[in-house]
C-alpha positions in Angstrom: 0.0 0.0 0.0 1.5 3.3 -1.1 2.0 6.0 1.5 -0.7 8.5 0.5 -1.0 12.3 0.8 -3.5 13.0 3.6 -5.1 16.4 4.3 -5.5 16.9 8.0 -7.5 20.1 8.2 -7.5 23.6 6.7 -4.0 24.2 8.2 -1.9 21.2 7.5 -1.3 18.3 5.1 0.7 15.1 5.3 2.9 14.3 2.3 5.1 11.2 1.8 8.6 12.1 2.9 11.0 13.2 0.1 14.7 14.0 0.4 14.0 17.3 -1.3 12.8 18.7 2.0 16.2 18.0 3.7 17.1 21.8 3.9 13.7 22.4 5.7 14.2 19.5 8.0 17.7 20.6 8.9 16.5 24.2 9.6 13.9 22.7 12.0 16.5 20.5 13.6 18.8 23.4 14.2 16.0 25.4 15.9 15.6 22.7 18.6 18.1 19.8 18.4 17.0 18.4 21.7 13.4 17.9 20.6 14.6 16.3 17.4 16.8 13.9 19.4 13.9 13.1 21.6 12.0 11.9 18.5 15.1 10.4 16.9 17.1 9.2 19.9 19.8 7.6 17.8 20.9 11.0 16.3 24.5 11.9 17.1 25.7 15.4 18.1 27.1 18.0 15.7 27.8 17.5 12.0 27.1 13.8 12.1 23.4 14.6 12.7 23.1 16.2 9.2 24.4 13.1 7.4 22.2 10.8 9.6 19.1 12.9 8.8 20.1 12.9 5.1 20.4 9.1 5.1 17.1 8.8 6.9 15.3 11.0 4.4 16.7 8.9 1.5 15.8 5.6 3.2 12.2 6.8 4.0 11.7 8.0 0.4 12.8 4.6 -0.9 10.2 2.9 1.4 7.2 5.0 0.5 5.9 2.5 -2.0 6.1 -0.5 0.4 4.1 -1.7 3.3 6.7 -1.9 6.1 7.0 1.8 6.9 5.0 4.9 6.1 6.5 8.4 6.8 5.1 11.8 6.1 6.3 15.4 6.2 3.7 17.7 7.8 3.4 20.9 5.8 1.4 24.1 6.4 -1.2 24.7 3.7 -0.8 28.5 4.1 2.8 28.7 2.9 3.9 25.1 2.3 6.4 25.4 5.2 7.7 22.3 7.0 5.9 21.7 10.2 7.2 18.3 11.3 7.4 14.6 10.5 5.2 11.6 11.5 5.5 8.0 10.6 4.9 4.3 11.1 8.2 2.5 11.4 9.5 -1.0 11.9 11.7 -0.5 15.1 9.5 -2.8 17.2 9.6 -4.0 20.8 7.0 -6.7 20.4 6.9 -9.5 17.8 3.1 -9.0 17.4 3.3 -5.3 16.5 2.9 -4.0 13.0 4.4 -0.5 13.4 5.8 1.9 15.8 4.5 5.5 15.7 6.9 8.4 15.8 6.4 12.1 15.4 8.3 15.4 15.7 6.6 18.8 15.5 8.5 22.0 14.9 8.8 24.3 17.9 6.4 27.1 16.6 3.7 24.5 15.7 3.6 22.7 19.1 0.6 22.8 21.4 -1.7 23.2 18.4 -3.0 19.6 18.1 -1.0 18.8 15.0 0.4 15.5 16.2 -2.9 14.3 17.6 -4.9 15.2 14.4 -2.2 13.6 12.2 -2.3 10.4 14.2 -6.1 10.3 13.9 -5.9 10.7 10.2 -3.1 8.1 9.8 -4.9 5.5 12.0 -8.2 6.1 10.1 -6.3 5.5 6.9 -4.8 2.3 8.3 -8.3 1.1 9.4 -9.5 1.3 5.8 -7.4 -1.8 5.1 -9.5 -3.9 7.4 -6.6 -5.8 8.9 -5.5 -5.8 12.5 -2.5 -3.7 13.3 -0.9 -3.4 16.7 0.8 0.0 16.9 3.6 0.8 19.4 4.4 4.2 20.8 7.4 4.6 23.0 8.0 7.7 25.1 10.7 8.7 27.6 9.1 9.0 31.0 10.4 12.6 31.4 9.0 13.7 28.1 5.8 15.3 29.5 4.5 16.7 26.1 5.1 13.3 24.5 3.3 11.5 27.3 0.4 13.9 27.1 0.0 13.2 23.3 0.3 9.5 24.0 -2.4 9.7 26.6 -4.7 11.5 24.2 -4.0 9.0 21.4 -4.7 6.1 23.8 -8.0 7.8 24.9 -9.1 8.3 21.3 -8.1 4.8 20.1 -8.6 2.6 23.2 -4.9 2.2 23.7 -3.0 1.4 26.9 0.3 2.0 28.6 2.2 -1.2 29.3 3.4 -1.5 32.9 7.1 -1.1 33.4 9.7 0.1 31.0 11.3 -1.0 27.7 14.9 -0.3 26.9 15.5 1.8 23.8 19.1 2.1 22.4 20.2 5.7 22.3 23.8 6.4 21.3 25.3 3.3 22.8 23.2 3.1 26.0 19.9 1.7 26.9 17.3 4.3 28.0 14.0 3.2 29.7 10.9 4.3 27.8 7.2 3.7 28.5 5.5 1.5 25.8 2.0 2.3 24.7 -0.1 0.0 22.5 -3.0 0.7 20.2 -4.8 -2.1 18.5 -6.6 -1.1 15.2 -9.4 -3.1 13.6 -10.0 -5.4 16.6 -13.3 -6.4 15.2 -15.3 -4.9 18.0 
């Protein structure tokens, strides 16, 4: 299933990731590198981050026609500016899971519901395929904004937080994260 373009509302649209937006992604990264590292914990410091992000963009573009991962760039409809990224990846904690959900919203677009609305649109798109999909969301326990978005997603989609922590590899060390699960198309 191809990664589609999805209009979220009158303000933003999701477009399949393309390496052409690398300059915009780097500009957003440079505005708030810590937030980007929270979303992409494997990012290294300094100049290495640019080459890692470039490699990521190329890899995501190559996968947009497959079924294993789906990543979108979030763009403003007003001026086509880069707002953030959101996607369904294959870095999984549980064998039964179909995807892990990740998102990163640019600083000046946070607290506007962009991540939540984008997740709702993506999950609705996934549900049109009528197959079950267990979605993982991992969040660092100190990431209050990420935990709030997760709570909202779980409330909207009958998800749950798994008790305890899972270890996520971040630059050579294991960092505890809270795992949330959302089951789509349960048949209920």
